[in-house]
PDB file of N, CA, C and O in Angstrom, chain B, residues numbered from 101:
ATOM      1  N   UNK B 101      -9.873   0.650 -21.335  1.00  0.00           N
ATOM      2  CA  UNK B 101     -11.033   1.978 -20.487  1.00  0.00           C
ATOM      3  C   UNK B 101     -11.382   1.610 -19.215  1.00  0.00           C
ATOM      4  O   UNK B 101     -11.339   0.459 -18.780  1.00  0.00           O
ATOM      5  N   UNK B 102     -11.720   2.571 -18.629  1.00  0.00           N
ATOM      6  CA  UNK B 102     -12.249   2.558 -17.357  1.00  0.00           C
ATOM      7  C   UNK B 102     -13.586   1.826 -17.036  1.00  0.00           C
ATOM      8  O   UNK B 102     -14.590   2.123 -17.683  1.00  0.00           O
ATOM      9  N   UNK B 103     -13.634   0.850 -16.030  1.00  0.00           N
ATOM     10  CA  UNK B 103     -15.032   0.310 -16.050  1.00  0.00           C
ATOM     11  C   UNK B 103     -16.249   1.203 -16.035  1.00  0.00           C
ATOM     12  O   UNK B 103     -17.310   0.907 -16.584  1.00  0.00           O
ATOM     13  N   UNK B 104     -16.053   2.159 -15.460  1.00  0.00           N
ATOM     14  CA  UNK B 104     -17.192   3.186 -15.471  1.00  0.00           C
ATOM     15  C   UNK B 104     -17.781   3.319 -16.844  1.00  0.00           C
ATOM     16  O   UNK B 104     -19.004   3.210 -16.930  1.00  0.00           O
ATOM     17  N   UNK B 105     -16.928   3.589 -18.165  1.00  0.00           N
ATOM     18  CA  UNK B 105     -17.291   3.612 -19.629  1.00  0.00           C
ATOM     19  C   UNK B 105     -17.582   2.553 -20.281  1.00  0.00           C
ATOM     20  O   UNK B 105     -18.025   2.663 -21.425  1.00  0.00           O
ATOM     21  N   UNK B 106     -17.381   1.187 -19.641  1.00  0.00           N
ATOM     22  CA  UNK B 106     -17.470   0.146 -20.762  1.00  0.00           C
ATOM     23  C   UNK B 106     -18.875  -0.291 -21.033  1.00  0.00           C
ATOM     24  O   UNK B 106     -19.671  -0.335 -20.095  1.00  0.00           O
ATOM     25  N   UNK B 107     -19.206  -0.588 -22.135  1.00  0.00           N
ATOM     26  CA  UNK B 107     -20.057  -0.650 -22.771  1.00  0.00           C
ATOM     27  C   UNK B 107     -21.291   0.430 -23.334  1.00  0.00           C
ATOM     28  O   UNK B 107     -22.299   0.260 -24.021  1.00  0.00           O
ATOM     29  N   UNK B 108     -20.697   1.559 -22.708  1.00  0.00           N
ATOM     30  CA  UNK B 108     -20.976   2.991 -23.087  1.00  0.00           C
ATOM     31  C   UNK B 108     -21.461   2.999 -24.781  1.00  0.00           C
ATOM     32  O   UNK B 108     -22.490   3.385 -25.336  1.00  0.00           O
ATOM     33  N   UNK B 109     -20.279   2.419 -25.248  1.00  0.00           N
ATOM     34  CA  UNK B 109     -20.673   2.644 -27.218  1.00  0.00           C
ATOM     35  C   UNK B 109     -21.788   1.535 -27.629  1.00  0.00           C
ATOM     36  O   UNK B 109     -22.467   1.561 -28.656  1.00  0.00           O
ATOM     37  N   UNK B 110     -21.827   0.594 -26.641  1.00  0.00           N
ATOM     38  CA  UNK B 110     -23.031  -0.210 -27.207  1.00  0.00           C
ATOM     39  C   UNK B 110     -24.437   0.246 -26.915  1.00  0.00           C
ATOM     40  O   UNK B 110     -25.345   0.060 -27.725  1.00  0.00           O
ATOM     41  N   UNK B 111     -24.625   0.885 -25.674  1.00  0.00           N
ATOM     42  CA  UNK B 111     -25.730   1.916 -25.362  1.00  0.00           C
ATOM     43  C   UNK B 111     -25.906   3.057 -26.628  1.00  0.00           C
ATOM     44  O   UNK B 111     -27.041   3.312 -27.032  1.00  0.00           O
ATOM     45  N   UNK B 112     -24.859   3.641 -27.151  1.00  0.00           N
ATOM     46  CA  UNK B 112     -24.947   4.840 -28.095  1.00  0.00           C
ATOM     47  C   UNK B 112     -25.594   3.768 -29.423  1.00  0.00           C
ATOM     48  O   UNK B 112     -26.700   4.081 -29.865  1.00  0.00           O
ATOM     49  N   UNK B 113     -25.093   2.894 -29.847  1.00  0.00           N
ATOM     50  CA  UNK B 113     -25.522   2.267 -31.069  1.00  0.00           C
ATOM     51  C   UNK B 113     -26.773   2.044 -30.827  1.00  0.00           C
ATOM     52  O   UNK B 113     -27.558   2.691 -31.521  1.00  0.00           O
ATOM     53  N   UNK B 114     -27.330   1.135 -29.848  1.00  0.00           N
ATOM     54  CA  UNK B 114     -28.567   1.249 -29.343  1.00  0.00           C
ATOM     55  C   UNK B 114     -29.763   2.194 -29.433  1.00  0.00           C
ATOM     56  O   UNK B 114     -30.926   1.994 -29.784  1.00  0.00           O
ATOM     57  N   UNK B 115     -29.157   3.223 -29.032  1.00  0.00           N
ATOM     58  CA  UNK B 115     -29.754   4.680 -28.807  1.00  0.00           C
ATOM     59  C   UNK B 115     -30.301   4.924 -30.410  1.00  0.00           C
ATOM     60  O   UNK B 115     -31.460   5.157 -30.751  1.00  0.00           O
ATOM     61  N   UNK B 116     -28.974   4.784 -31.372  1.00  0.00           N
ATOM     62  CA  UNK B 116     -28.877   5.479 -32.620  1.00  0.00           C
ATOM     63  C   UNK B 116     -29.896   4.388 -33.399  1.00  0.00           C
ATOM     64  O   UNK B 116     -30.615   4.818 -34.301  1.00  0.00           O
ATOM     65  N   UNK B 117     -29.931   3.240 -33.099  1.00  0.00           N
ATOM     66  CA  UNK B 117     -30.743   2.027 -33.552  1.00  0.00           C
ATOM     67  C   UNK B 117     -32.468   2.659 -33.175  1.00  0.00           C
ATOM     68  O   UNK B 117     -33.449   2.832 -33.900  1.00  0.00           O
ATOM     69  N   UNK B 118     -32.263   2.841 -31.919  1.00  0.00           N
ATOM     70  CA  UNK B 118     -34.023   3.421 -31.650  1.00  0.00           C
ATOM     71  C   UNK B 118     -34.615   4.521 -32.417  1.00  0.00           C
ATOM     72  O   UNK B 118     -35.785   4.532 -32.797  1.00  0.00           O
ATOM     73  N   UNK B 119     -33.606   5.607 -32.663  1.00  0.00           N
ATOM     74  CA  UNK B 119     -33.954   6.557 -33.241  1.00  0.00           C
ATOM     75  C   UNK B 119     -34.236   6.295 -34.888  1.00  0.00           C
ATOM     76  O   UNK B 119     -35.210   6.737 -35.497  1.00  0.00           O
ATOM     77  N   UNK B 120     -33.253   5.548 -35.408  1.00  0.00           N
ATOM     78  CA  UNK B 120     -33.597   5.435 -36.730  1.00  0.00           C
ATOM     79  C   UNK B 120     -34.874   4.702 -37.244  1.00  0.00           C
ATOM     80  O   UNK B 120     -35.341   4.628 -38.381  1.00  0.00           O
ATOM     81  N   UNK B 121     -35.331   4.137 -35.954  1.00  0.00           N
ATOM     82  CA  UNK B 121     -36.503   3.188 -36.425  1.00  0.00           C
ATOM     83  C   UNK B 121     -37.835   3.591 -35.828  1.00  0.00           C
ATOM     84  O   UNK B 121     -38.920   3.228 -36.284  1.00  0.00           O
ATOM     85  N   UNK B 122     -37.608   4.638 -34.413  1.00  0.00           N
ATOM     86  CA  UNK B 122     -38.985   5.015 -33.831  1.00  0.00           C
ATOM     87  C   UNK B 122     -38.772   6.398 -33.898  1.00  0.00           C
ATOM     88  O   UNK B 122     -39.758   7.052 -34.236  1.00  0.00           O
ATOM     89  N   UNK B 123     -37.807   6.971 -33.679  1.00  0.00           N
ATOM     90  CA  UNK B 123     -37.476   8.560 -34.018  1.00  0.00           C
ATOM     91  C   UNK B 123     -38.587   9.179 -34.739  1.00  0.00           C
ATOM     92  O   UNK B 123     -39.183  10.113 -34.202  1.00  0.00           O
ATOM     93  N   UNK B 124     -38.924   8.770 -35.870  1.00  0.00           N
ATOM     94  CA  UNK B 124     -39.950   9.662 -36.678  1.00  0.00           C
ATOM     95  C   UNK B 124     -40.895  10.247 -36.113  1.00  0.00           C
ATOM     96  O   UNK B 124     -41.266  11.403 -36.316  1.00  0.00           O
ATOM     97  N   UNK B 125     -41.565   9.061 -34.976  1.00  0.00           N
ATOM     98  CA  UNK B 125     -42.858   9.334 -34.420  1.00  0.00           C
ATOM     99  C   UNK B 125     -42.908  10.671 -33.667  1.00  0.00           C
ATOM    100  O   UNK B 125     -43.910  11.018 -33.042  1.00  0.00           O
ATOM    101  N   UNK B 126     -41.956  11.300 -33.738  1.00  0.00           N
ATOM    102  CA  UNK B 126     -41.887  12.823 -32.860  1.00  0.00           C
ATOM    103  C   UNK B 126     -41.767  13.903 -33.731  1.00  0.00           C
ATOM    104  O   UNK B 126     -42.023  15.027 -33.298  1.00  0.00           O
ATOM    105  N   UNK B 127     -41.333  13.709 -35.179  1.00  0.00           N
ATOM    106  CA  UNK B 127     -41.080  14.728 -35.900  1.00  0.00           C
ATOM    107  C   UNK B 127     -42.281  15.341 -36.143  1.00  0.00           C
ATOM    108  O   UNK B 127     -43.374  14.778 -36.201  1.00  0.00           O
ATOM    109  N   UNK B 128     -41.976  16.900 -36.330  1.00  0.00           N
ATOM    110  CA  UNK B 128     -43.174  17.617 -36.581  1.00  0.00           C
ATOM    111  C   UNK B 128     -43.452  17.439 -38.295  1.00  0.00           C
ATOM    112  O   UNK B 128     -42.572  17.153 -39.107  1.00  0.00           O
ATOM    113  N   UNK B 129     -45.178  17.731 -38.673  1.00  0.00           N
ATOM    114  CA  UNK B 129     -45.382  17.193 -39.824  1.00  0.00           C
ATOM    115  C   UNK B 129     -44.085  18.068 -41.027  1.00  0.00           C
ATOM    116  O   UNK B 129     -43.841  17.394 -42.028  1.00  0.00           O
ATOM    117  N   UNK B 130     -43.514  19.110 -40.951  1.00  0.00           N
ATOM    118  CA  UNK B 130     -42.903  19.723 -42.020  1.00  0.00           C
ATOM    119  C   UNK B 130     -41.656  19.299 -42.202  1.00  0.00           C
ATOM    120  O   UNK B 130     -40.964  19.982 -42.957  1.00  0.00           O
ATOM    121  N   UNK B 131     -41.158  18.309 -41.689  1.00  0.00           N
ATOM    122  CA  UNK B 131     -39.938  17.451 -41.655  1.00  0.00           C
ATOM    123  C   UNK B 131     -40.193  16.152 -41.921  1.00  0.00           C
ATOM    124  O   UNK B 131     -39.400  15.584 -42.672  1.00  0.00           O
ATOM    125  N   UNK B 132     -41.442  15.321 -41.328  1.00  0.00           N
ATOM    126  CA  UNK B 132     -41.492  14.344 -41.658  1.00  0.00           C
ATOM    127  C   UNK B 132     -41.723  13.948 -42.979  1.00  0.00           C
ATOM    128  O   UNK B 132     -41.506  12.774 -43.280  1.00  0.00           O
ATOM    129  N   UNK B 133     -42.160  14.805 -43.881  1.00  0.00           N
ATOM    130  CA  UNK B 133     -41.757  13.945 -45.166  1.00  0.00           C
ATOM    131  C   UNK B 133     -40.772  13.905 -45.821  1.00  0.00           C
ATOM    132  O   UNK B 133     -40.482  13.009 -46.613  1.00  0.00           O
ATOM    133  N   UNK B 134     -40.034  15.032 -45.528  1.00  0.00           N
ATOM    134  CA  UNK B 134     -38.330  14.896 -45.796  1.00  0.00           C
ATOM    135  C   UNK B 134     -37.502  13.263 -45.289  1.00  0.00           C
ATOM    136  O   UNK B 134     -36.580  12.676 -45.854  1.00  0.00           O
ATOM    137  N   UNK B 135     -38.259  12.890 -44.039  1.00  0.00           N
ATOM    138  CA  UNK B 135     -37.493  11.971 -43.072  1.00  0.00           C
ATOM    139  C   UNK B 135     -38.004  10.420 -44.284  1.00  0.00           C
ATOM    140  O   UNK B 135     -37.173   9.620 -44.715  1.00  0.00           O
ATOM    141  N   UNK B 136     -39.415  10.369 -44.572  1.00  0.00           N
ATOM    142  CA  UNK B 136     -39.882   9.319 -45.487  1.00  0.00           C
ATOM    143  C   UNK B 136     -39.383   9.198 -46.732  1.00  0.00           C
ATOM    144  O   UNK B 136     -39.101   8.149 -47.311  1.00  0.00           O
ATOM    145  N   UNK B 137     -39.284  10.297 -47.125  1.00  0.00           N
ATOM    146  CA  UNK B 137     -38.345  10.214 -48.596  1.00  0.00           C
ATOM    147  C   UNK B 137     -37.157   9.652 -48.225  1.00  0.00           C
ATOM    148  O   UNK B 137     -36.973   8.610 -48.855  1.00  0.00           O
ATOM    149  N   UNK B 138     -35.918  10.012 -47.157  1.00  0.00           N
ATOM    150  CA  UNK B 138     -34.987   9.211 -47.219  1.00  0.00           C
ATOM    151  C   UNK B 138     -34.843   7.870 -46.342  1.00  0.00           C
ATOM    152  O   UNK B 138     -33.816   7.194 -46.289  1.00  0.00           O
ATOM    153  N   UNK B 139     -35.955   7.619 -45.713  1.00  0.00           N
ATOM    154  CA  UNK B 139     -36.042   6.496 -45.269  1.00  0.00           C
ATOM    155  C   UNK B 139     -36.011   5.247 -46.336  1.00  0.00           C
ATOM    156  O   UNK B 139     -35.363   4.201 -46.351  1.00  0.00           O
ATOM    157  N   UNK B 140     -36.900   5.754 -47.137  1.00  0.00           N
ATOM    158  CA  UNK B 140     -36.835   4.561 -48.585  1.00  0.00           C
ATOM    159  C   UNK B 140     -35.239   4.296 -48.996  1.00  0.00           C
ATOM    160  O   UNK B 140     -34.908   3.225 -49.504  1.00  0.00           O
ATOM    161  N   UNK B 141     -34.484   5.133 -48.788  1.00  0.00           N
ATOM    162  CA  UNK B 141     -33.114   4.891 -49.338  1.00  0.00           C
ATOM    163  C   UNK B 141     -32.045   4.349 -48.409  1.00  0.00           C
ATOM    164  O   UNK B 141     -31.080   3.602 -48.578  1.00  0.00           O
ATOM    165  N   UNK B 142     -32.539   4.967 -47.404  1.00  0.00           N
ATOM    166  CA  UNK B 142     -31.064   4.521 -45.731  1.00  0.00           C
ATOM    167  C   UNK B 142     -32.200   4.444 -44.847  1.00  0.00           C
ATOM    168  O   UNK B 142     -32.976   5.389 -44.709  1.00  0.00           O
ATOM    169  N   UNK B 143     -32.334   3.201 -44.167  1.00  0.00           N
ATOM    170  CA  UNK B 143     -33.222   3.136 -43.198  1.00  0.00           C
ATOM    171  C   UNK B 143     -32.478   3.850 -41.591  1.00  0.00           C
ATOM    172  O   UNK B 143     -32.993   3.892 -40.474  1.00  0.00           O
ATOM    173  N   UNK B 144     -31.213   4.306 -42.015  1.00  0.00           N
ATOM    174  CA  UNK B 144     -30.408   4.826 -41.052  1.00  0.00           C
ATOM    175  C   UNK B 144     -30.500   6.409 -40.595  1.00  0.00           C
ATOM    176  O   UNK B 144     -30.047   6.941 -39.582  1.00  0.00           O
ATOM    177  N   UNK B 145     -31.345   7.056 -41.841  1.00  0.00           N
ATOM    178  CA  UNK B 145     -31.273   8.109 -42.357  1.00  0.00           C
ATOM    179  C   UNK B 145     -31.660   9.218 -40.941  1.00  0.00           C
ATOM    180  O   UNK B 145     -31.078  10.300 -40.875  1.00  0.00           O
ATOM    181  N   UNK B 146     -32.546   8.863 -40.008  1.00  0.00           N
ATOM    182  CA  UNK B 146     -32.888   9.729 -39.007  1.00  0.00           C
ATOM    183  C   UNK B 146     -31.394  10.145 -38.308  1.00  0.00           C
ATOM    184  O   UNK B 146     -31.199  11.356 -38.193  1.00  0.00           O
ATOM    185  N   UNK B 147     -30.302   9.208 -37.822  1.00  0.00           N
ATOM    186  CA  UNK B 147     -29.652  10.142 -37.021  1.00  0.00           C
ATOM    187  C   UNK B 147     -28.560  10.736 -37.941  1.00  0.00           C
ATOM    188  O   UNK B 147     -27.504  11.234 -37.550  1.00  0.00           O
ATOM    189  N   UNK B 148     -28.961  10.612 -39.196  1.00  0.00           N
ATOM    190  CA  UNK B 148     -28.054  11.492 -40.512  1.00  0.00           C
ATOM    191  C   UNK B 148     -28.479  12.640 -40.776  1.00  0.00           C
ATOM    192  O   UNK B 148     -27.717  13.581 -40.998  1.00  0.00           O
ATOM    193  N   UNK B 149     -29.826  12.737 -40.791  1.00  0.00           N
ATOM    194  CA  UNK B 149     -30.681  13.926 -40.972  1.00  0.00           C
ATOM    195  C   UNK B 149     -30.923  14.992 -39.788  1.00  0.00           C
ATOM    196  O   UNK B 149     -30.980  16.218 -39.881  1.00  0.00           O
ATOM    197  N   UNK B 150     -31.023  14.354 -38.901  1.00  0.00           N
ATOM    198  CA  UNK B 150     -31.431  15.382 -37.558  1.00  0.00           C
ATOM    199  C   UNK B 150     -30.358  15.094 -36.601  1.00  0.00           C
ATOM    200  O   UNK B 150     -29.631  14.101 -36.580  1.00  0.00           O
ATOM    201  N   UNK B 151     -30.363  16.243 -35.702  1.00  0.00           N
ATOM    202  CA  UNK B 151     -29.420  16.816 -34.458  1.00  0.00           C
ATOM    203  C   UNK B 151     -30.427  16.306 -33.307  1.00  0.00           C
ATOM    204  O   UNK B 151     -31.416  15.572 -33.326  1.00  0.00           O
ATOM    205  N   UNK B 152     -29.636  17.125 -32.137  1.00  0.00           N
ATOM    206  CA  UNK B 152     -30.357  16.568 -30.819  1.00  0.00           C
ATOM    207  C   UNK B 152     -31.720  17.645 -30.823  1.00  0.00           C
ATOM    208  O   UNK B 152     -32.523  17.634 -29.890  1.00  0.00           O
ATOM    209  N   UNK B 153     -31.827  18.351 -31.727  1.00  0.00           N
ATOM    210  CA  UNK B 153     -33.004  19.677 -31.483  1.00  0.00           C
ATOM    211  C   UNK B 153     -34.103  18.432 -31.624  1.00  0.00           C
ATOM    212  O   UNK B 153     -35.159  18.394 -30.993  1.00  0.00           O
ATOM    213  N   UNK B 154     -33.700  17.519 -32.479  1.00  0.00           N
ATOM    214  CA  UNK B 154     -35.155  16.732 -32.351  1.00  0.00           C
ATOM    215  C   UNK B 154     -35.539  15.820 -31.471  1.00  0.00           C
ATOM    216  O   UNK B 154     -36.604  15.224 -31.628  1.00  0.00           O
ATOM    217  N   UNK B 155     -34.793  15.599 -30.506  1.00  0.00           N
ATOM    218  CA  UNK B 155     -34.973  14.680 -29.368  1.00  0.00           C
ATOM    219  C   UNK B 155     -35.715  15.127 -28.575  1.00  0.00           C
ATOM    220  O   UNK B 155     -35.604  16.315 -28.270  1.00  0.00           O
ATOM    221  N   UNK B 156     -36.788  14.249 -27.944  1.00  0.00           N
ATOM    222  CA  UNK B 156     -37.804  14.976 -26.945  1.00  0.00           C
ATOM    223  C   UNK B 156     -37.458  14.421 -25.811  1.00  0.00           C
ATOM    224  O   UNK B 156     -36.602  13.544 -25.929  1.00  0.00           O
ATOM    225  N   UNK B 157     -37.881  14.662 -24.626  1.00  0.00           N
ATOM    226  CA  UNK B 157     -37.987  13.790 -23.300  1.00  0.00           C
ATOM    227  C   UNK B 157     -38.821  12.521 -23.760  1.00  0.00           C
ATOM    228  O   UNK B 157     -38.483  11.408 -23.357  1.00  0.00           O
ATOM    229  N   UNK B 158     -39.999  12.700 -24.671  1.00  0.00           N
ATOM    230  CA  UNK B 158     -40.792  11.478 -24.453  1.00  0.00           C
ATOM    231  C   UNK B 158     -40.162  10.468 -25.271  1.00  0.00           C
ATOM    232  O   UNK B 158     -40.287   9.270 -25.018  1.00  0.00           O
ATOM    233  N   UNK B 159     -39.329  11.013 -26.471  1.00  0.00           N
ATOM    234  CA  UNK B 159     -38.465   9.718 -27.077  1.00  0.00           C
ATOM    235  C   UNK B 159     -37.544   9.294 -26.138  1.00  0.00           C
ATOM    236  O   UNK B 159     -37.629   8.075 -25.991  1.00  0.00           O
ATOM    237  N   UNK B 160     -36.793   9.746 -25.521  1.00  0.00           N
ATOM    238  CA  UNK B 160     -35.475   9.400 -24.639  1.00  0.00           C
ATOM    239  C   UNK B 160     -36.198   8.575 -23.261  1.00  0.00           C
ATOM    240  O   UNK B 160     -35.471   7.841 -22.593  1.00  0.00           O
ATOM    241  N   UNK B 161     -37.223   8.694 -23.000  1.00  0.00           N
ATOM    242  CA  UNK B 161     -38.213   7.933 -22.153  1.00  0.00           C
ATOM    243  C   UNK B 161     -38.441   6.879 -22.584  1.00  0.00           C
ATOM    244  O   UNK B 161     -37.874   5.930 -22.041  1.00  0.00           O
ATOM    245  N   UNK B 162     -39.362   6.620 -23.731  1.00  0.00           N
ATOM    246  CA  UNK B 162     -39.535   5.715 -24.495  1.00  0.00           C
ATOM    247  C   UNK B 162     -38.151   4.328 -24.795  1.00  0.00           C
ATOM    248  O   UNK B 162     -38.214   3.099 -24.756  1.00  0.00           O
ATOM    249  N   UNK B 163     -37.185   5.150 -25.039  1.00  0.00           N
ATOM    250  CA  UNK B 163     -35.968   4.360 -25.480  1.00  0.00           C
ATOM    251  C   UNK B 163     -35.861   3.332 -24.071  1.00  0.00           C
ATOM    252  O   UNK B 163     -35.766   2.106 -24.127  1.00  0.00           O
ATOM    253  N   UNK B 164     -35.897   4.053 -22.965  1.00  0.00           N
ATOM    254  CA  UNK B 164     -35.526   3.412 -21.777  1.00  0.00           C
ATOM    255  C   UNK B 164     -36.638   2.658 -20.991  1.00  0.00           C
ATOM    256  O   UNK B 164     -36.426   1.647 -20.320  1.00  0.00           O
ATOM    257  N   UNK B 165     -37.757   3.216 -21.136  1.00  0.00           N
ATOM    258  CA  UNK B 165     -39.007   2.704 -20.408  1.00  0.00           C
ATOM    259  C   UNK B 165     -39.400   1.266 -21.425  1.00  0.00           C
ATOM    260  O   UNK B 165     -39.438   0.085 -21.079  1.00  0.00           O
ATOM    261  N   UNK B 166     -39.642   1.834 -22.678  1.00  0.00           N
ATOM    262  CA  UNK B 166     -39.995   0.231 -23.632  1.00  0.00           C
ATOM    263  C   UNK B 166     -38.798  -0.212 -24.287  1.00  0.00           C
ATOM    264  O   UNK B 166     -38.351  -1.310 -23.957  1.00  0.00           O
ATOM    265  N   UNK B 167     -38.197   0.475 -25.174  1.00  0.00           N
ATOM    266  CA  UNK B 167     -37.178  -0.065 -26.199  1.00  0.00           C
ATOM    267  C   UNK B 167     -36.065  -1.311 -25.651  1.00  0.00           C
ATOM    268  O   UNK B 167     -36.059  -2.503 -25.958  1.00  0.00           O
ATOM    269  N   UNK B 168     -35.142  -0.553 -24.728  1.00  0.00           N
ATOM    270  CA  UNK B 168     -34.299  -1.486 -23.869  1.00  0.00           C
ATOM    271  C   UNK B 168     -35.118  -2.421 -23.109  1.00  0.00           C
ATOM    272  O   UNK B 168     -34.501  -3.486 -23.085  1.00  0.00           O
ATOM    273  N   UNK B 169     -36.094  -2.512 -22.547  1.00  0.00           N
ATOM    274  CA  UNK B 169     -36.896  -3.768 -21.758  1.00  0.00           C
ATOM    275  C   UNK B 169     -37.363  -4.537 -22.974  1.00  0.00           C
ATOM    276  O   UNK B 169     -37.013  -5.692 -23.214  1.00  0.00           O
ATOM    277  N   UNK B 170     -38.110  -3.875 -23.662  1.00  0.00           N
ATOM    278  CA  UNK B 170     -38.803  -5.023 -24.539  1.00  0.00           C
ATOM    279  C   UNK B 170     -38.178  -5.455 -25.758  1.00  0.00           C
ATOM    280  O   UNK B 170     -38.657  -6.443 -26.314  1.00  0.00           O
ATOM    281  N   UNK B 171     -37.055  -4.800 -26.329  1.00  0.00           N
ATOM    282  CA  UNK B 171     -36.812  -5.185 -27.684  1.00  0.00           C
ATOM    283  C   UNK B 171     -35.574  -5.412 -27.667  1.00  0.00           C
ATOM    284  O   UNK B 171     -34.994  -5.608 -28.735  1.00  0.00           O
ATOM    285  N   UNK B 172     -34.970  -5.435 -26.604  1.00  0.00           N
ATOM    286  CA  UNK B 172     -33.615  -5.660 -26.321  1.00  0.00           C
ATOM    287  C   UNK B 172     -33.101  -6.735 -25.617  1.00  0.00           C
ATOM    288  O   UNK B 172     -33.298  -6.252 -24.502  1.00  0.00           O
ATOM    289  N   UNK B 173     -32.559  -7.895 -25.367  1.00  0.00           N
ATOM    290  CA  UNK B 173     -32.269  -8.476 -24.412  1.00  0.00           C
ATOM    291  C   UNK B 173     -30.829  -8.019 -23.809  1.00  0.00           C
ATOM    292  O   UNK B 173     -29.727  -7.982 -24.355  1.00  0.00           O
ATOM    293  N   UNK B 174     -31.237  -7.681 -22.469  1.00  0.00           N
ATOM    294  CA  UNK B 174     -29.851  -7.640 -21.977  1.00  0.00           C
ATOM    295  C   UNK B 174     -29.919  -7.635 -20.246  1.00  0.00           C
ATOM    296  O   UNK B 174     -30.964  -7.339 -19.667  1.00  0.00           O
ATOM    297  N   UNK B 175     -28.833  -7.952 -19.613  1.00  0.00           N
ATOM    298  CA  UNK B 175     -28.795  -8.231 -18.373  1.00  0.00           C
ATOM    299  C   UNK B 175     -28.839  -6.891 -17.387  1.00  0.00           C
ATOM    300  O   UNK B 175     -28.353  -5.876 -17.885  1.00  0.00           O
ATOM    301  N   UNK B 176     -29.337  -6.791 -16.126  1.00  0.00           N
ATOM    302  CA  UNK B 176     -29.507  -5.797 -14.913  1.00  0.00           C
ATOM    303  C   UNK B 176     -28.205  -4.646 -15.225  1.00  0.00           C
ATOM    304  O   UNK B 176     -28.307  -3.421 -15.277  1.00  0.00           O
ATOM    305  N   UNK B 177     -27.135  -5.380 -15.383  1.00  0.00           N
ATOM    306  CA  UNK B 177     -25.953  -4.363 -15.412  1.00  0.00           C
ATOM    307  C   UNK B 177     -26.016  -3.674 -16.403  1.00  0.00           C
ATOM    308  O   UNK B 177     -25.988  -2.447 -16.306  1.00  0.00           O
ATOM    309  N   UNK B 178     -26.109  -4.266 -17.516  1.00  0.00           N
ATOM    310  CA  UNK B 178     -26.383  -3.715 -18.843  1.00  0.00           C
ATOM    311  C   UNK B 178     -27.578  -2.428 -18.684  1.00  0.00           C
ATOM    312  O   UNK B 178     -27.376  -1.217 -18.770  1.00  0.00           O
ATOM    313  N   UNK B 179     -28.262  -2.811 -18.546  1.00  0.00           N
ATOM    314  CA  UNK B 179     -29.920  -1.984 -18.155  1.00  0.00           C
ATOM    315  C   UNK B 179     -29.368  -0.250 -17.209  1.00  0.00           C
ATOM    316  O   UNK B 179     -29.731   0.908 -17.418  1.00  0.00           O
ATOM    317  N   UNK B 180     -28.504  -0.764 -16.308  1.00  0.00           N
ATOM    318  CA  UNK B 180     -28.066   0.380 -15.506  1.00  0.00           C
ATOM    319  C   UNK B 180     -27.268   1.172 -16.331  1.00  0.00           C
ATOM    320  O   UNK B 180     -27.586   2.357 -16.228  1.00  0.00           O
ATOM    321  N   UNK B 181     -26.269   0.953 -17.178  1.00  0.00           N
ATOM    322  CA  UNK B 181     -25.497   1.700 -18.019  1.00  0.00           C
ATOM    323  C   UNK B 181     -26.404   2.344 -19.001  1.00  0.00           C
ATOM    324  O   UNK B 181     -25.920   3.287 -19.627  1.00  0.00           O
ATOM    325  N   UNK B 182     -27.672   1.995 -19.257  1.00  0.00           N
ATOM    326  CA  UNK B 182     -28.142   2.631 -20.281  1.00  0.00           C
ATOM    327  C   UNK B 182     -29.257   3.566 -19.643  1.00  0.00           C
ATOM    328  O   UNK B 182     -30.143   3.997 -20.381  1.00  0.00           O
ATOM    329  N   UNK B 183     -29.237   3.904 -18.236  1.00  0.00           N
ATOM    330  CA  UNK B 183     -30.133   4.692 -17.719  1.00  0.00           C
ATOM    331  C   UNK B 183     -29.030   5.777 -17.289  1.00  0.00           C
ATOM    332  O   UNK B 183     -29.373   6.809 -16.713  1.00  0.00           O
TER     333      UNK B 183
END
């Protein structure tokens, strides 16, 4: 695998984890109930139920500005790959 792409799979796993546990905050009320019901059965349901149409710039920003910095222990090199 080229050096440029090294660790990108880890970034995707982190982003999916973030969406599955924090993405619900940005759902419209009409689909939030669907999420709540499914979350009881499967904590990873957000990325199974919803597509990119539910991603907002705010959610992506929170992933980079908050989640990666405060919830995940990474070095500066890995942080660059997230961006």
